matplotlib code that plots the C-alpha trace (Angstrom):
import matplotlib.pyplot as plt

x = [-4.5, -1.8, -1.4, 1.1, 2.1, 3.6, 4.7, 6.4, 8.9, 12.3, 13.7, 14.2, 13.1, 9.9, 6.9, 5.0, 7.6, 7.4, 3.7, 3.9, 6.3, 3.9, 1.0, 3.0, 3.9, 0.3, -1.0, 1.7, 0.8, -2.7, -1.4, -1.3, 1.4, 2.7, 5.1, 6.3, 7.7, 9.3, 12.3, 14.8, 12.3, 10.3, 13.2, 12.2, 13.3, 10.8, 8.0, 8.5, 6.3, 8.3, 11.0, 11.1, 10.2, 13.3, 13.8, 12.6, 9.4, 8.8, 9.2, 6.7, 4.3, 4.7, 4.0, 0.7, -0.3, -0.2, -1.8, -5.4, -5.2, -3.0, -2.3, -0.9, 0.9, 1.4, 3.2, 1.5, 3.7, 2.1, -1.3, -0.8, 0.7, 4.4, 6.2, 8.0, 4.7, 2.8, 5.7, 5.3, 1.6, 2.0, 4.5, 2.1, -0.7, 1.0, 2.1, 0.0, -2.0, -3.0, -3.0, -5.6, -9.1, -11.0, -7.9, -9.0, -6.9, -6.7, -5.2, -3.1, -1.1, 0.9, 2.0, 3.3, 0.5, -3.0, -4.6, -2.7, -2.0, -5.8, -5.4, -3.0, -5.5, -8.1, -5.9, -5.1, -8.8, -9.2, -6.1, -7.0, -10.6, -9.5, -7.6, -10.5, -9.1, -11.8, -10.7, -12.2, -14.3, -12.5, -8.8, -6.2, -4.8, -2.4, -2.2, 0.7, 2.4, 5.7, 3.9, 1.4, 3.6, 6.1, 9.5, 7.8, 5.1, 2.2, -0.3, 0.4, -3.1, -5.7, -8.4, -5.9, -5.0, -8.5, -9.3, -6.4, -7.6, -11.2, -10.0, -7.7, -10.4, -12.8, -10.1, -9.5, -13.3, -13.4, -10.6, -12.2, -15.6, -14.1, -11.5]
y = [-10.2, -10.8, -7.7, -6.6, -3.0, -2.3, 0.9, 4.1, 5.4, 3.7, 6.7, 5.7, 9.1, 9.5, 10.9, 7.7, 5.6, 7.7, 7.3, 3.6, 3.2, 5.1, 3.0, -0.2, 0.9, 1.8, -1.6, -3.4, -1.6, -3.0, -6.5, -7.2, -9.2, -6.8, -7.3, -4.3, -4.3, -1.0, 0.5, -2.1, -5.0, -3.6, -3.0, -6.0, -7.0, -5.7, -8.1, -10.1, -13.1, -16.2, -14.8, -16.7, -14.6, -13.4, -14.5, -11.0, -11.5, -14.9, -13.4, -10.7, -13.4, -15.5, -12.4, -11.6, -15.3, -15.3, -11.9, -11.2, -7.7, -5.3, -1.7, 0.0, 3.5, 4.8, 7.9, 9.7, 10.0, 12.2, 11.6, 7.9, 4.7, 4.6, 2.1, 0.1, -0.7, -1.4, -3.8, -5.7, -6.1, -7.3, -9.9, -11.0, -11.2, -14.0, -16.2, -19.2, -19.1, -15.4, -13.5, -11.0, -12.6, -11.4, -9.7, -6.6, -3.6, -0.1, 2.6, 5.4, 8.3, 11.3, 14.1, 17.7, 18.6, 19.7, 16.4, 14.2, 11.5, 10.9, 10.7, 7.8, 6.0, 6.1, 4.3, 1.7, 0.9, -0.2, -2.3, -4.0, -4.5, -6.1, -8.9, -9.4, -7.4, -5.8, -2.2, -0.3, 2.7, 5.1, 6.2, 7.8, 10.8, 13.3, 16.6, 19.0, 16.0, 17.7, 20.0, 17.6, 14.6, 14.7, 13.0, 9.7, 9.8, 10.9, 13.6, 16.9, 18.2, 17.0, 16.5, 14.4, 12.3, 11.7, 10.9, 8.5, 6.7, 6.4, 5.0, 2.6, 1.4, 0.8, -1.2, -3.4, -3.9, -5.0, -7.4, -8.9, -9.4, -10.9, -13.2]
z = [11.7, 9.2, 7.2, 4.6, 3.7, 0.3, -1.2, -0.8, -3.5, -4.0, -2.1, 1.6, 2.9, 0.7, 2.3, 1.3, 2.9, 6.1, 6.2, 5.5, 8.5, 10.7, 9.7, 10.4, 13.8, 14.6, 13.3, 15.3, 18.5, 17.9, 17.9, 14.3, 12.4, 9.9, 7.1, 5.1, 1.4, 0.6, -1.2, -2.2, -1.6, -4.5, -6.8, -9.0, -12.5, -15.1, -15.7, -18.8, -19.9, -19.6, -17.2, -14.0, -10.8, -8.8, -5.2, -4.2, -6.2, -4.6, -1.1, -1.9, -3.2, -0.2, 2.0, 0.2, 0.2, 4.0, 4.3, 5.4, 4.2, 2.2, 2.7, -0.3, 0.1, -3.2, -4.5, -7.4, -10.4, -13.0, -11.7, -12.0, -10.6, -10.0, -12.2, -9.6, -7.7, -10.9, -11.8, -8.5, -9.0, -12.5, -11.3, -8.6, -10.9, -12.8, -10.0, -8.6, -6.5, -7.2, -3.9, -5.4, -5.5, -2.3, -0.7, 1.3, 0.2, 1.8, -0.5, 0.9, -0.5, 0.7, -1.5, -1.2, -3.7, -2.8, -4.0, -1.7, -4.3, -4.8, -8.6, -8.4, -6.1, -8.6, -11.1, -8.5, -8.1, -11.6, -11.6, -8.2, -9.3, -12.6, -10.3, -7.8, -4.8, -2.6, -2.1, 0.8, -0.6, 1.7, 1.1, 3.2, 1.5, 2.9, 0.9, 1.6, 3.2, 3.4, 6.0, 7.3, 8.4, 11.2, 10.9, 12.0, 9.4, 11.9, 10.7, 12.4, 11.6, 14.0, 11.2, 9.1, 12.1, 13.0, 9.2, 9.2, 12.5, 11.1, 7.8, 9.4, 11.7, 8.7, 6.9, 9.9, 10.3, 6.7, 7.0, 10.2, 8.5, 5.3, 6.9]

ax = plt.figure().add_subplot(projection="3d")
ax.plot(x, y, z, "-o")
ax.set_aspect("equal")
plt.show()
């Protein structure tokens, strides 16, 4: 399957970027075609109606147009969606054809806090549903990620690792059924 992973913070060494890289490696190891958009690839101009999309925005749009599924790995900023990711989604929502209707999405987050980024994922659900994306009911959250993720982004806690594997399998099953 062709899958796109998008997210992380703009900092190269963010916990979410680390988790995203780990998920990409796991998906590639299973034979999936994976494209990732992180860091500088998401440093897009602020969305403004009437402004033409940048080359980076068009590249992101092309990636999502070809995708059979999307994994968003989102930081939580003040219990909400980070501005750079919301900006990317806003740009994509205006481009034709829209990549969102019917697109299966897995929401993931890692945070040093006790909620693991879950509050941001609630906000993502409303945004994605508004555009017609099909978000998997289960999410992958990693609380205390500064202690729970190793240097490669893998969960060090066996329960978290098992939950991640189960959630990823559920997402791949959804994508296979829908596509």
